[in-house]
N, C-alpha and C positions, 0 to 999 in steps of 0.2 A: 573718141576720147571717153565717152560714157560706157562703151561696151566693156573695156577692161575693168573699169571700176565696178560696174554692175556684176560682172563675172566674179570678181573678187569678193563682193558682198555675198553672193549666193554660195560660193565655196565656203566662206567663213560660217555662214548659217548652217550649212550641211555638216561641217566638221564639229561644230558645237552641239548640234542636235544628235549626232551619232555617238557622242561620248557616253560610254557605258557607266551606268550608275552602279556602285558597289552593292553586291547582294548581302543583305544583313544576316543571312543564314548560311553563307558559304564558309567552308573551313579550308584553310591552306596551311602550309607548314609553319607560317609565322603570323597567321591571322585567323580570327573567328569573326566574321562580319566586319564591322568597323574597328573592332578591338584587335590590337596587334602586340607583338612581343616588346614593343617600346612604349606601350601605353602606361601612363602613371595613374595611380589611384585617384588623384585629383581630377583626372580627365573623364572619369566614369559618368559623372553627372551630365556632361555634354553628349557623350556617346550614347548613353541610355536615357536620354531626356524624355522619351515617351514611355519608359518602363519604370518600375519601382526598384529601388536599391535598398536592400536590407543589411543591417550591421554596418552601415556606412553613416556616420554621424556628420551633421552639417559643418562642424568645425574641422573636418578632414581627419578625424581620429576614429579608431575602432573602439568597440567595447573592450574592457580589460583583457579577457582571456580568449576572445573569439577573433580569429584572423580571417575567416572566410567571409566573402561578400556574395550575397545571393541576389540574382537578378530575376525579377518577376515581370510578366506582362501586366498591364493595368488591370486585366481581368482576373489576375491571381495565379496564372499558370507559371510554374517555375521553369526558367530557361537555362540558366547557367549558375555555377558556383565558381567564383574566382578566388584564388589564393595569392595575396601579395607576397613579395620576397621578405619584407620587413613589417613587423607589427607596428601600428600607430604611426606610420610614416606616409604622408600624402604624396611624397615624391617617389615612393617605392614603385617598382615595376611589377607587373603581374607575372608570377612564375608558373602558374598552371591554371587551366580552364577546364572545368568538368561540364560536359555536355549532357543536358537532361531533356531536351526537346527534340523530337524526331524531325523537325523541319530543318535542323542544322545538318549539312551534308558536306562531305569532303569533295574535293575537285573531281574525284572519280566516283561520286554518288554513294558513298557509304554513309548510312544513317543509323540511328538507334533501331530502326526496323530491319536492318540488315542481319545476316547470319554469319557464322564463322566461315562458311564456304565462300560467302561474298568477299570477306577480308582476304582469305587464302587465294582466291582467284584474281584479286585486284592488286595486292601488295605483297612484298617480300617480308615475311615475319622474321623479326630480328631475335626475339627472345620470348619464352613462355615461362611465367612464374607460377608456382603452385602455392596458393595461400589457404587459409583455413576454410573460407566459404566461397572462394572464387579463384578463377584463373586469370592472370593478366597476360594479354597478348600484346607485345610491343612491336610497333612498326616505326623504325627510326627514320625512314624516308619522309614521314610527315610528323615526326615528334609526337606520336600518339600511342597511348596505351588503352586497349579495349578491355573491359571487364566482362567476363562470362561467369555466370552463376554456376557453381558446381552441381546444382540440381540437374543441369543439362548434360552432365557427364555420366558414364556408366558407374554403377554403385561401387565397383571395385576401386575407383579412382577418387571417390569423394572425401574419404576420411583420413588418408595418410598424406600429410604434407611433405614427407620426405621423398615421395615418388617423383621421378622426373617425368613430367608430362610433355609429350611431343604433339605436334600438330595432328598426327594420325590418330591420337587418342581422343581428340575433340570431335564430336559428331558434327556433320555438316550443318544440321538444323539448329545448333546451339545459338541462342539469341544473345545479342549484345545488351548487357544490363545498363551500362553507361560507358563513356570513354572520356579520357583526359588528353589535352594537349599540354605538353611539358616544355616550357620555355626556360627552365631553370638553368640549363647548361649552355644557353645561346649567348 
């Protein structure tokens, strides 16, 4: 009679102890650590309780013209910049997350320390946009846009924004400046 009960208790303890804790630096299609595509601005204090939130006022409003919310570690290192869908609305969802810390990594291990070749070898590139100072490389599979500084491109491609830049034009060693997760269309 005690054997089944004892076995059940041990099994329960094993199941509970094997439960995987969420990685606060893992990036998925719809999450960045504990932050996800249905997180509301009012939930940020709880999610980032050990970090500092800037441009987020205690009464759940933002400053007049600033919509971005910056997340810093207590030591001062900037981790993320969050953009809510609506200004001054504590119930607004986050529409985009800018990754600024190299500890954040996609499920396939792409980080700020990765190169264009790493992106190319890991994901299917959906689109490349040519901007004034950078090139945006979009990977729809993970709702992410990687920013590469044009300083890493050949001189002939740096100054003409009308040129269509293809993946073959971007050097393998080009570094990721930062990247965004875009939840605006979800």
